[in-house]
Biopython code that builds the backbone (N, CA, C, O; Angstrom):
import numpy as np
from Bio.PDB.StructureBuilder import StructureBuilder

atoms = [
    (1, "MET", "N", (9.067, -10.674, 55.731)),
    (1, "MET", "CA", (9.661, -10.913, 54.607)),
    (1, "MET", "C", (9.476, -10.229, 53.410)),
    (1, "MET", "O", (8.615, -9.404, 53.102)),
    (2, "ALA", "N", (10.448, -10.710, 52.752)),
    (2, "ALA", "CA", (10.709, -10.234, 51.380)),
    (2, "ALA", "C", (10.354, -10.320, 50.336)),
    (2, "ALA", "O", (10.494, -11.401, 49.763)),
    (3, "ASP", "N", (9.549, -8.845, 49.442)),
    (3, "ASP", "CA", (9.191, -8.928, 48.219)),
    (3, "ASP", "C", (10.285, -9.848, 47.197)),
    (3, "ASP", "O", (11.391, -9.381, 46.925)),
    (4, "THR", "N", (9.926, -10.937, 46.775)),
    (4, "THR", "CA", (11.172, -11.550, 45.694)),
    (4, "THR", "C", (10.914, -11.672, 44.227)),
    (4, "THR", "O", (11.499, -12.307, 43.349)),
    (5, "SER", "N", (9.718, -10.769, 44.208)),
    (5, "SER", "CA", (9.449, -10.352, 42.929)),
    (5, "SER", "C", (10.699, -9.626, 41.954)),
    (5, "SER", "O", (11.231, -9.894, 40.877)),
    (6, "ASP", "N", (10.794, -8.830, 42.725)),
    (6, "ASP", "CA", (12.531, -7.751, 42.088)),
    (6, "ASP", "C", (13.542, -8.729, 41.492)),
    (6, "ASP", "O", (14.234, -8.592, 40.483)),
    (7, "ILE", "N", (13.478, -9.607, 42.233)),
    (7, "ILE", "CA", (14.739, -10.470, 42.181)),
    (7, "ILE", "C", (14.368, -11.663, 40.854)),
    (7, "ILE", "O", (13.574, -12.556, 40.558)),
    (8, "ARG", "N", (15.892, -10.737, 40.220)),
    (8, "ARG", "CA", (16.380, -10.891, 39.143)),
    (8, "ARG", "C", (17.698, -11.602, 38.612)),
    (8, "ARG", "O", (18.623, -10.793, 38.671)),
    (9, "THR", "N", (18.188, -13.074, 38.015)),
    (9, "THR", "CA", (19.138, -13.454, 37.676)),
    (9, "THR", "C", (19.998, -12.729, 36.978)),
    (9, "THR", "O", (19.621, -11.727, 36.370)),
    (10, "PRO", "N", (21.130, -13.097, 36.975)),
    (10, "PRO", "CA", (21.997, -12.639, 36.265)),
    (10, "PRO", "C", (22.240, -12.765, 34.627)),
    (10, "PRO", "O", (22.933, -12.083, 33.872)),
    (11, "ALA", "N", (21.456, -13.824, 34.403)),
    (11, "ALA", "CA", (20.821, -14.078, 32.962)),
    (11, "ALA", "C", (19.890, -12.818, 32.392)),
    (11, "ALA", "O", (20.042, -12.024, 31.464)),
    (12, "GLN", "N", (18.723, -13.043, 33.520)),
    (12, "GLN", "CA", (17.749, -11.854, 32.640)),
    (12, "GLN", "C", (18.127, -10.814, 33.100)),
    (12, "GLN", "O", (17.138, -10.095, 32.958)),
    (13, "ILE", "N", (19.187, -10.000, 33.741)),
    (13, "ILE", "CA", (19.663, -8.713, 33.792)),
    (13, "ILE", "C", (20.668, -8.257, 32.348)),
    (13, "ILE", "O", (20.724, -7.123, 31.871)),
    (14, "GLU", "N", (21.447, -9.547, 31.817)),
    (14, "GLU", "CA", (22.706, -9.512, 30.998)),
    (14, "GLU", "C", (21.323, -9.449, 29.870)),
    (14, "GLU", "O", (21.607, -8.496, 29.145)),
    (15, "ALA", "N", (19.837, -10.080, 29.348)),
    (15, "ALA", "CA", (19.157, -10.051, 28.067)),
    (15, "ALA", "C", (19.143, -8.791, 28.438)),
    (15, "ALA", "O", (20.096, -8.187, 27.945)),
    (16, "ASP", "N", (18.374, -8.048, 29.190)),
    (16, "ASP", "CA", (17.630, -7.030, 29.597)),
    (16, "ASP", "C", (18.702, -5.853, 28.985)),
    (16, "ASP", "O", (18.377, -4.844, 28.359)),
    (17, "ILE", "N", (20.396, -6.388, 29.442)),
    (17, "ILE", "CA", (21.008, -4.875, 29.020)),
    (17, "ILE", "C", (20.923, -5.125, 27.826)),
    (17, "ILE", "O", (20.518, -4.143, 27.204)),
    (18, "LYS", "N", (21.188, -6.306, 26.985)),
    (18, "LYS", "CA", (21.373, -6.758, 25.486)),
    (18, "LYS", "C", (19.827, -5.784, 24.764)),
    (18, "LYS", "O", (19.704, -4.747, 24.112)),
    (19, "ARG", "N", (18.975, -6.704, 25.268)),
    (19, "ARG", "CA", (17.662, -6.004, 24.269)),
    (19, "ARG", "C", (17.765, -4.115, 24.599)),
    (19, "ARG", "O", (17.314, -3.479, 23.647)),
    (20, "ARG", "N", (18.288, -3.218, 25.794)),
    (20, "ARG", "CA", (18.520, -2.197, 25.769)),
    (20, "ARG", "C", (19.263, -1.541, 24.847)),
    (20, "ARG", "O", (18.917, -0.779, 23.944)),
    (21, "ARG", "N", (20.867, -2.130, 25.360)),
    (21, "ARG", "CA", (21.206, -1.615, 23.575)),
    (21, "ARG", "C", (20.664, -1.489, 22.160)),
    (21, "ARG", "O", (20.844, -0.506, 21.441)),
    (22, "GLU", "N", (20.025, -2.514, 21.854)),
    (22, "GLU", "CA", (19.546, -3.137, 20.508)),
    (22, "GLU", "C", (18.633, -1.911, 20.051)),
    (22, "GLU", "O", (18.653, -1.417, 18.924)),
    (23, "VAL", "N", (17.779, -1.476, 21.184)),
    (23, "VAL", "CA", (16.577, -0.577, 21.040)),
    (23, "VAL", "C", (17.903, 0.975, 20.595)),
    (23, "VAL", "O", (18.170, 1.348, 19.452)),
    (24, "LEU", "N", (18.417, 1.500, 21.759)),
    (24, "LEU", "CA", (19.102, 2.465, 22.494)),
    (24, "LEU", "C", (19.934, 2.353, 20.394)),
    (24, "LEU", "O", (19.679, 3.210, 19.549)),
    (25, "ALA", "N", (20.514, 1.556, 20.226)),
    (25, "ALA", "CA", (21.065, 1.298, 18.593)),
    (25, "ALA", "C", (20.010, 2.191, 17.663)),
    (25, "ALA", "O", (19.979, 3.310, 17.150)),
    (26, "ASP", "N", (19.187, 1.044, 17.759)),
    (26, "ASP", "CA", (18.025, 1.793, 16.744)),
    (26, "ASP", "C", (17.813, 3.068, 16.623)),
    (26, "ASP", "O", (17.952, 3.573, 15.509)),
    (27, "THR", "N", (17.544, 3.627, 17.404)),
    (27, "THR", "CA", (17.049, 4.713, 18.606)),
    (27, "THR", "C", (18.370, 5.782, 17.409)),
    (27, "THR", "O", (18.142, 6.467, 16.412)),
    (28, "LEU", "N", (19.406, 5.529, 17.982)),
    (28, "LEU", "CA", (20.671, 6.175, 17.563)),
    (28, "LEU", "C", (20.246, 5.977, 15.969)),
    (28, "LEU", "O", (19.795, 7.021, 15.495)),
    (29, "ASP", "N", (20.278, 5.194, 15.317)),
    (29, "ASP", "CA", (20.280, 4.855, 14.095)),
    (29, "ASP", "C", (19.618, 5.920, 13.266)),
    (29, "ASP", "O", (20.016, 6.500, 12.256)),
    (30, "GLU", "N", (17.859, 6.087, 14.352)),
    (30, "GLU", "CA", (16.761, 7.079, 13.505)),
    (30, "GLU", "C", (17.357, 8.142, 13.552)),
    (30, "GLU", "O", (17.607, 8.654, 12.461)),
    (31, "ILE", "N", (17.834, 8.917, 14.881)),
    (31, "ILE", "CA", (17.842, 9.733, 14.435)),
    (31, "ILE", "C", (19.222, 10.161, 13.853)),
    (31, "ILE", "O", (19.287, 11.390, 13.822)),
    (32, "GLY", "N", (20.496, 9.474, 13.318)),
    (32, "GLY", "CA", (21.272, 10.161, 12.466)),
    (32, "GLY", "C", (20.763, 9.740, 10.594)),
    (32, "GLY", "O", (21.574, 9.940, 9.690)),
    (33, "VAL", "N", (19.538, 9.241, 10.348)),
    (33, "VAL", "CA", (18.705, 9.199, 9.350)),
    (33, "VAL", "C", (17.701, 10.696, 9.456)),
    (33, "VAL", "O", (17.235, 11.448, 8.601)),
    (34, "ARG", "N", (17.672, 10.675, 10.461)),
    (34, "ARG", "CA", (16.783, 11.952, 10.518)),
    (34, "ARG", "C", (17.738, 13.499, 10.528)),
    (34, "ARG", "O", (17.149, 14.564, 10.713)),
    (35, "VAL", "N", (18.776, 13.464, 10.376)),
    (35, "VAL", "CA", (20.258, 14.436, 11.362)),
    (35, "VAL", "C", (20.704, 14.806, 9.943)),
    (35, "VAL", "O", (21.093, 15.936, 9.647)),
    (36, "HIS", "N", (20.598, 13.469, 8.824)),
    (36, "HIS", "CA", (21.181, 13.714, 7.726)),
    (36, "HIS", "C", (21.101, 14.609, 6.883)),
    (36, "HIS", "O", (19.938, 14.731, 6.497)),
    (37, "PRO", "N", (21.911, 15.414, 6.334)),
    (37, "PRO", "CA", (21.606, 16.299, 5.656)),
    (37, "PRO", "C", (20.950, 16.365, 4.255)),
    (37, "PRO", "O", (20.403, 17.399, 3.872)),
    (38, "LYS", "N", (21.013, 15.246, 3.497)),
    (38, "LYS", "CA", (20.313, 14.664, 2.944)),
    (38, "LYS", "C", (18.550, 14.581, 3.229)),
    (38, "LYS", "O", (17.704, 15.146, 2.535)),
    (39, "THR", "N", (18.344, 13.903, 4.180)),
    (39, "THR", "CA", (17.022, 14.271, 5.267)),
    (39, "THR", "C", (16.619, 15.408, 5.394)),
    (39, "THR", "O", (15.455, 15.361, 5.792)),
    (40, "ILE", "N", (16.916, 16.278, 5.284)),
    (40, "ILE", "CA", (16.704, 17.656, 5.727)),
    (40, "ILE", "C", (16.357, 18.167, 4.565)),
    (40, "ILE", "O", (15.225, 18.507, 4.219)),
    (41, "VAL", "N", (17.235, 18.214, 4.027)),
    (41, "VAL", "CA", (17.106, 18.743, 2.359)),
    (41, "VAL", "C", (16.199, 17.925, 1.379)),
    (41, "VAL", "O", (15.941, 18.328, 0.245)),
    (42, "GLY", "N", (15.835, 17.004, 1.785)),
    (42, "GLY", "CA", (14.790, 16.118, 0.778)),
    (42, "GLY", "C", (12.983, 16.413, 1.838)),
    (42, "GLY", "O", (11.807, 16.316, 1.487)),
    (43, "ASP", "N", (13.610, 16.760, 3.083)),
    (43, "ASP", "CA", (12.217, 17.501, 3.726)),
    (43, "ASP", "C", (11.707, 18.820, 3.164)),
    (43, "ASP", "O", (10.669, 19.147, 2.589)),
    (44, "ALA", "N", (13.100, 19.628, 3.636)),
    (44, "ALA", "CA", (12.498, 21.543, 3.058)),
    (44, "ALA", "C", (11.817, 20.915, 1.943)),
    (44, "ALA", "O", (10.636, 21.247, 1.846)),
    (45, "LYS", "N", (12.466, 19.678, 0.632)),
    (45, "LYS", "CA", (11.817, 20.206, -0.179)),
    (45, "LYS", "C", (10.345, 19.998, -0.488)),
    (45, "LYS", "O", (9.543, 20.609, -1.195)),
    (46, "ALA", "N", (10.269, 18.928, 0.287)),
    (46, "ALA", "CA", (8.653, 18.288, -0.082)),
    (46, "ALA", "C", (7.679, 19.161, 0.747)),
    (46, "ALA", "O", (6.495, 19.179, 0.410)),
    (47, "LYS", "N", (8.036, 19.778, 1.652)),
    (47, "LYS", "CA", (7.328, 20.824, 2.366)),
    (47, "LYS", "C", (7.300, 21.799, 1.387)),
    (47, "LYS", "O", (6.193, 21.933, 0.866)),
    (48, "VAL", "N", (8.548, 22.826, 0.802)),
    (48, "VAL", "CA", (8.463, 23.660, -0.682)),
    (48, "VAL", "C", (6.955, 23.960, -1.511)),
    (48, "VAL", "O", (6.141, 24.869, -1.674)),
    (49, "VAL", "N", (7.216, 22.422, -1.934)),
    (49, "VAL", "CA", (6.441, 21.733, -2.865)),
    (49, "VAL", "C", (5.067, 21.382, -2.464)),
    (49, "VAL", "O", (4.164, 21.319, -3.299)),
    (50, "SER", "N", (4.833, 21.092, -0.882)),
    (50, "SER", "CA", (3.445, 21.064, -0.670)),
    (50, "SER", "C", (2.821, 22.751, -0.338)),
    (50, "SER", "O", (1.664, 23.162, -0.416)),
    (51, "ASN", "N", (3.874, 23.358, -0.016)),
    (51, "ASN", "CA", (3.976, 24.736, 0.162)),
    (51, "ASN", "C", (2.699, 25.462, -1.136)),
    (51, "ASN", "O", (1.547, 25.852, -0.948)),
    (52, "ILE", "N", (3.681, 25.393, -2.655)),
    (52, "ILE", "CA", (3.683, 25.447, -3.753)),
    (52, "ILE", "C", (2.138, 24.893, -3.852)),
    (52, "ILE", "O", (1.221, 25.692, -3.662)),
    (53, "ASP", "N", (1.814, 23.284, -4.203)),
    (53, "ASP", "CA", (0.676, 23.080, -4.310)),
    (53, "ASP", "C", (-0.492, 23.066, -3.788)),
    (53, "ASP", "O", (-1.559, 22.569, -4.148)),
    (54, "HIS", "N", (-0.037, 23.925, -2.513)),
    (54, "HIS", "CA", (-1.010, 24.297, -1.983)),
    (54, "HIS", "C", (-1.388, 25.555, -2.307)),
    (54, "HIS", "O", (-2.592, 25.731, -2.494)),
    (55, "THR", "N", (-0.220, 27.008, -2.485)),
    (55, "THR", "CA", (-0.575, 28.146, -3.243)),
    (55, "THR", "C", (-1.192, 28.152, -4.448)),
    (55, "THR", "O", (-2.021, 29.020, -4.724)),
    (56, "LEU", "N", (-0.737, 26.863, -5.569)),
    (56, "LEU", "CA", (-1.459, 26.883, -6.790)),
    (56, "LEU", "C", (-2.660, 26.797, -6.536)),
    (56, "LEU", "O", (-3.461, 27.612, -6.993)),
    (57, "GLY", "N", (-3.048, 25.708, -5.692)),
    (57, "GLY", "CA", (-4.562, 24.842, -6.130)),
    (57, "GLY", "C", (-5.466, 26.047, -5.003)),
    (57, "GLY", "O", (-6.547, 25.623, -4.593)),
    (58, "ARG", "N", (-5.172, 27.052, -4.668)),
    (58, "ARG", "CA", (-6.212, 28.195, -3.946)),
    (58, "ARG", "C", (-6.223, 29.572, -5.054)),
    (58, "ARG", "O", (-6.980, 30.531, -5.207)),
    (59, "ALA", "N", (-4.883, 29.072, -5.756)),
    (59, "ALA", "CA", (-5.022, 29.872, -6.684)),
    (59, "ALA", "C", (-5.839, 29.406, -8.258)),
    (59, "ALA", "O", (-6.475, 30.134, -9.020)),
    (60, "TYR", "N", (-5.666, 28.563, -8.322)),
    (60, "TYR", "CA", (-6.650, 27.620, -9.501)),
    (60, "TYR", "C", (-8.336, 28.315, -8.746)),
    (60, "TYR", "O", (-9.144, 29.130, -9.190)),
    (61, "VAL", "N", (-8.298, 27.705, -7.768)),
    (61, "VAL", "CA", (-9.871, 28.233, -7.316)),
    (61, "VAL", "C", (-10.513, 29.168, -7.453)),
    (61, "VAL", "O", (-11.662, 29.207, -7.894)),
    (62, "SER", "N", (-9.499, 30.521, -6.896)),
    (62, "SER", "CA", (-9.759, 31.612, -7.320)),
    (62, "SER", "C", (-10.251, 31.876, -8.819)),
    (62, "SER", "O", (-11.388, 32.125, -9.222)),
    (63, "VAL", "N", (-8.841, 31.725, -9.643)),
    (63, "VAL", "CA", (-9.228, 32.050, -11.023)),
    (63, "VAL", "C", (-10.423, 31.564, -11.750)),
    (63, "VAL", "O", (-11.169, 32.225, -12.472)),
    (64, "ASN", "N", (-10.494, 30.247, -11.433)),
    (64, "ASN", "CA", (-11.957, 29.600, -11.790)),
    (64, "ASN", "C", (-13.179, 30.540, -11.132)),
    (64, "ASN", "O", (-14.118, 30.897, -11.843)),
    (65, "LYS", "N", (-13.092, 30.921, -9.686)),
    (65, "LYS", "CA", (-14.286, 31.317, -9.349)),
    (65, "LYS", "C", (-14.796, 32.852, -10.087)),
    (65, "LYS", "O", (-15.949, 33.134, -10.412)),
    (66, "ALA", "N", (-14.157, 33.305, -10.162)),
    (66, "ALA", "CA", (-13.517, 34.529, -10.902)),
    (66, "ALA", "C", (-13.685, 34.702, -12.843)),
    (66, "ALA", "O", (-13.809, 35.769, -13.445)),
    (67, "VAL", "N", (-13.648, 33.674, -13.295)),
    (67, "VAL", "CA", (-13.524, 33.027, -14.603)),
    (67, "VAL", "C", (-14.850, 32.857, -14.657)),
    (67, "VAL", "O", (-15.435, 33.580, -15.463)),
    (68, "THR", "N", (-15.758, 31.795, -13.766)),
    (68, "THR", "CA", (-17.639, 31.618, -13.843)),
    (68, "THR", "C", (-18.309, 32.927, -12.932)),
    (68, "THR", "O", (-19.515, 33.171, -12.976)),
    (69, "ASP", "N", (-17.920, 33.248, -12.600)),
    (69, "ASP", "CA", (-18.296, 34.938, -12.058)),
    (69, "ASP", "C", (-18.416, 36.167, -13.525)),
    (69, "ASP", "O", (-19.249, 37.040, -13.769)),
    (70, "VAL", "N", (-17.170, 35.714, -14.266)),
    (70, "VAL", "CA", (-17.635, 36.629, -15.269)),
    (70, "VAL", "C", (-18.551, 35.605, -16.424)),
    (70, "VAL", "O", (-19.456, 36.168, -17.040)),
    (71, "LYS", "N", (-18.389, 34.663, -16.594)),
    (71, "LYS", "CA", (-18.660, 34.353, -17.478)),
    (71, "LYS", "C", (-20.561, 34.294, -17.627)),
    (71, "LYS", "O", (-21.187, 34.527, -18.661)),
    (72, "ALA", "N", (-21.077, 33.965, -16.443)),
    (72, "ALA", "CA", (-22.142, 34.022, -15.619)),
    (72, "ALA", "C", (-22.471, 35.525, -16.203)),
    (72, "ALA", "O", (-23.602, 35.634, -16.676)),
    (73, "GLN", "N", (-21.677, 36.647, -16.235)),
    (73, "GLN", "CA", (-22.555, 38.072, -17.195)),
    (73, "GLN", "C", (-22.654, 38.079, -18.413)),
    (73, "GLN", "O", (-23.280, 38.951, -19.014)),
    (74, "PHE", "N", (-21.883, 36.834, -19.137)),
    (74, "PHE", "CA", (-22.259, 37.367, -20.637)),
    (74, "PHE", "C", (-23.019, 36.057, -20.879)),
    (74, "PHE", "O", (-23.214, 36.123, -22.093)),
    (75, "VAL", "N", (-23.618, 34.799, -20.424)),
    (75, "VAL", "CA", (-23.885, 33.228, -20.575)),
    (75, "VAL", "C", (-24.957, 33.555, -19.187)),
    (75, "VAL", "O", (-24.772, 34.123, -18.110)),
    (76, "ASP", "N", (-26.390, 32.745, -19.957)),
    (76, "ASP", "CA", (-27.389, 33.266, -18.894)),
    (76, "ASP", "C", (-27.691, 31.451, -18.908)),
    (76, "ASP", "O", (-27.423, 30.578, -19.734)),
    (77, "GLU", "N", (-28.299, 31.437, -17.706)),
    (77, "GLU", "CA", (-28.371, 29.266, -17.179)),
    (77, "GLU", "C", (-28.106, 28.455, -18.160)),
    (77, "GLU", "O", (-27.358, 27.477, -18.133)),
    (78, "GLU", "N", (-28.945, 29.010, -19.343)),
    (78, "GLU", "CA", (-29.081, 27.970, -20.568)),
    (78, "GLU", "C", (-28.080, 27.660, -21.536)),
    (78, "GLU", "O", (-28.158, 26.829, -22.441)),
    (79, "GLY", "N", (-26.613, 28.827, -21.093)),
    (79, "GLY", "CA", (-25.692, 28.747, -22.132)),
    (79, "GLY", "C", (-26.126, 29.349, -23.276)),
    (79, "GLY", "O", (-26.072, 28.846, -24.399)),
    (80, "ALA", "N", (-26.509, 30.306, -23.026)),
    (80, "ALA", "CA", (-27.128, 31.256, -24.938)),
    (80, "ALA", "C", (-26.195, 32.416, -23.893)),
    (80, "ALA", "O", (-25.668, 32.312, -22.785)),
    (81, "PRO", "N", (-26.314, 33.462, -24.843)),
    (81, "PRO", "CA", (-24.932, 34.566, -24.736)),
    (81, "PRO", "C", (-26.292, 35.521, -24.593)),
    (81, "PRO", "O", (-27.318, 35.535, -25.274)),
    (82, "ARG", "N", (-25.912, 36.268, -23.501)),
    (82, "ARG", "CA", (-26.760, 37.565, -23.339)),
    (82, "ARG", "C", (-26.649, 38.812, -24.216)),
    (82, "ARG", "O", (-26.277, 39.892, -23.756)),
    (83, "LEU", "N", (-26.958, 38.641, -25.396)),
    (83, "LEU", "CA", (-27.136, 39.936, -25.838)),
    (83, "LEU", "C", (-26.641, 41.038, -25.605)),
    (83, "LEU", "O", (-25.509, 41.340, -25.984)),
    (84, "GLU", "N", (-27.457, 41.858, -24.906)),
    (84, "GLU", "CA", (-27.487, 42.540, -24.404)),
    (84, "GLU", "C", (-26.083, 43.438, -23.664)),
    (84, "GLU", "O", (-25.609, 44.573, -23.727)),
    (85, "ARG", "N", (-25.779, 42.064, -22.917)),
    (85, "ARG", "CA", (-24.273, 42.813, -22.456)),
    (85, "ARG", "C", (-23.151, 42.111, -23.334)),
    (85, "ARG", "O", (-21.969, 42.324, -23.063)),
    (86, "VAL", "N", (-23.589, 41.084, -24.626)),
    (86, "VAL", "CA", (-21.873, 40.855, -25.678)),
    (86, "VAL", "C", (-21.583, 41.733, -26.123)),
    (86, "VAL", "O", (-20.469, 42.256, -26.124)),
    (87, "VAL", "N", (-23.072, 42.261, -26.859)),
    (87, "VAL", "CA", (-22.835, 43.215, -28.129)),
    (87, "VAL", "C", (-21.906, 44.730, -27.518)),
    (87, "VAL", "O", (-20.849, 45.252, -27.873)),
    (88, "PRO", "N", (-23.063, 45.099, -26.307)),
    (88, "PRO", "CA", (-21.629, 46.594, -26.183)),
    (88, "PRO", "C", (-20.197, 46.260, -25.573)),
    (88, "PRO", "O", (-19.458, 47.224, -25.372)),
    (89, "VAL", "N", (-19.725, 44.957, -25.252)),
    (89, "VAL", "CA", (-18.201, 44.912, -24.854)),
    (89, "VAL", "C", (-17.813, 44.452, -26.402)),
    (89, "VAL", "O", (-16.718, 44.921, -26.712)),
    (90, "ALA", "N", (-18.233, 43.904, -27.130)),
    (90, "ALA", "CA", (-17.888, 43.459, -28.916)),
    (90, "ALA", "C", (-17.542, 44.774, -29.310)),
    (90, "ALA", "O", (-16.397, 44.867, -29.753)),
    (91, "LEU", "N", (-18.153, 45.732, -29.276)),
    (91, "LEU", "CA", (-18.161, 47.282, -29.818)),
    (91, "LEU", "C", (-16.853, 47.745, -29.260)),
    (91, "LEU", "O", (-15.861, 47.932, -29.964)),
    (92, "VAL", "N", (-16.896, 47.948, -27.783)),
    (92, "VAL", "CA", (-15.931, 48.392, -27.164)),
    (92, "VAL", "C", (-14.882, 48.149, -27.878)),
    (92, "VAL", "O", (-14.278, 48.945, -28.596)),
    (93, "ALA", "N", (-14.490, 46.232, -27.548)),
    (93, "ALA", "CA", (-13.198, 45.968, -28.017)),
    (93, "ALA", "C", (-13.262, 46.166, -29.527)),
    (93, "ALA", "O", (-12.172, 45.801, -29.969)),
    (94, "VAL", "N", (-13.823, 46.461, -30.228)),
    (94, "VAL", "CA", (-13.402, 46.703, -32.133)),
    (94, "VAL", "C", (-13.232, 47.766, -31.665)),
    (94, "VAL", "O", (-12.040, 48.036, -31.519)),
    (95, "GLY", "N", (-13.965, 48.563, -31.335)),
    (95, "GLY", "CA", (-13.181, 50.547, -30.870)),
    (95, "GLY", "C", (-11.968, 50.626, -30.474)),
    (95, "GLY", "O", (-11.158, 51.493, -30.802)),
    (96, "LEU", "N", (-11.794, 49.704, -29.738)),
    (96, "LEU", "CA", (-9.982, 50.164, -29.169)),
    (96, "LEU", "C", (-9.197, 49.531, -30.090)),
    (96, "LEU", "O", (-8.405, 50.224, -30.729)),
    (97, "VAL", "N", (-9.277, 47.938, -30.359)),
    (97, "VAL", "CA", (-8.470, 47.674, -31.875)),
    (97, "VAL", "C", (-8.605, 48.642, -32.962)),
    (97, "VAL", "O", (-7.563, 48.812, -33.596)),
    (98, "GLY", "N", (-9.578, 49.291, -33.325)),
    (98, "GLY", "CA", (-9.593, 50.378, -34.509)),
    (98, "GLY", "C", (-9.042, 51.320, -33.922)),
    (98, "GLY", "O", (-8.578, 51.927, -34.887)),
    (99, "LEU", "N", (-8.757, 51.880, -33.053)),
    (99, "LEU", "CA", (-8.007, 52.889, -32.535)),
    (99, "LEU", "C", (-6.629, 52.582, -32.347)),
    (99, "LEU", "O", (-5.816, 53.426, -32.724)),
    (100, "LEU", "N", (-6.048, 51.079, -31.616)),
    (100, "LEU", "CA", (-4.558, 51.224, -31.610)),
    (100, "LEU", "C", (-3.996, 50.927, -33.003)),
    (100, "LEU", "O", (-2.820, 51.095, -33.324)),
    (101, "VAL", "N", (-5.264, 50.329, -34.027)),
    (101, "VAL", "CA", (-4.738, 50.833, -35.911)),
    (101, "VAL", "C", (-4.753, 51.293, -36.409)),
    (101, "VAL", "O", (-4.397, 51.054, -37.564)),
    (102, "LEU", "N", (-5.318, 52.729, -35.864)),
    (102, "LEU", "CA", (-4.805, 54.551, -35.890)),
    (102, "LEU", "C", (-4.079, 54.999, -35.884)),
    (102, "LEU", "O", (-3.595, 55.691, -36.781)),
    (103, "GLY", "N", (-3.390, 54.601, -33.994)),
    (103, "GLY", "CA", (-2.604, 55.219, -33.898)),
    (103, "GLY", "C", (-1.613, 54.945, -34.456)),
    (103, "GLY", "O", (-0.802, 55.760, -34.895)),
    (104, "THR", "N", (-1.520, 53.426, -34.534)),
    (104, "THR", "CA", (-0.299, 52.650, -35.879)),
    (104, "THR", "C", (0.105, 53.447, -36.551)),
    (104, "THR", "O", (1.067, 54.198, -36.387)),
    (105, "ARG", "N", (-0.915, 53.313, -37.739)),
    (105, "ARG", "CA", (-0.645, 53.626, -39.248)),
    (105, "ARG", "C", (-0.396, 55.276, -39.268)),
    (105, "ARG", "O", (-0.012, 55.855, -40.285)),
    (106, "ARG", "N", (-0.759, 56.184, -37.577)),
    (106, "ARG", "CA", (-0.136, 57.221, -37.850)),
    (106, "ARG", "C", (1.179, 57.972, -37.509)),
    (106, "ARG", "O", (1.598, 59.065, -37.889)),
    (107, "ARG", "N", (1.757, 56.927, -36.569)),
    (107, "ARG", "CA", (2.858, 56.570, -36.304)),
    (107, "ARG", "C", (3.782, 56.382, -37.489)),
    (107, "ARG", "O", (4.804, 57.064, -37.411)),
    (108, "LYS", "N", (3.674, 55.634, -38.553)),
    (108, "LYS", "CA", (4.336, 54.505, -39.150)),
    (108, "LYS", "C", (4.283, 56.162, -40.411)),
    (108, "LYS", "O", (5.317, 56.487, -40.993)),
    (109, "GLY", "N", (3.293, 56.768, -40.560)),
    (109, "GLY", "CA", (2.953, 57.777, -41.944)),
    (109, "GLY", "C", (3.201, 58.997, -41.759)),
    (109, "GLY", "O", (3.002, 59.810, -42.661)),
]
sb = StructureBuilder()
sb.init_structure("model")
sb.init_model(0)
sb.init_chain("A")
sb.init_seg("    ")
for serial, (resi, resn, name, xyz) in enumerate(atoms, 1):
    if name == "N":
        sb.init_residue(resn, " ", resi, " ")
    sb.init_atom(name, np.array(xyz, "f"), 0.0, 1.0, " ", f" {name:<3s}", serial, name[0])
structure = sb.get_structure()
């Protein structure tokens, strides 16, 4: 006995063909959008922006950590300045500024 489950009417075949054409048209439209130059440029811009954001985020975290580490050298846990570290650095800074001022005056004079 023959299997009759695979037998379709012409109307069913036509409906199947119509449905497949619609799916194919949708697929071709989607491919057209994906390969359109504006889409490619937009995707490239988005990737660059994402990479820049990621890089800037990593840089911000690194700088923030460095600032926190330096701050920890000059401020104790309660936020009070560590004078034993602040005073020598301040003296060196004042000395450097003094040397720069003297050097500038000698050139002009």
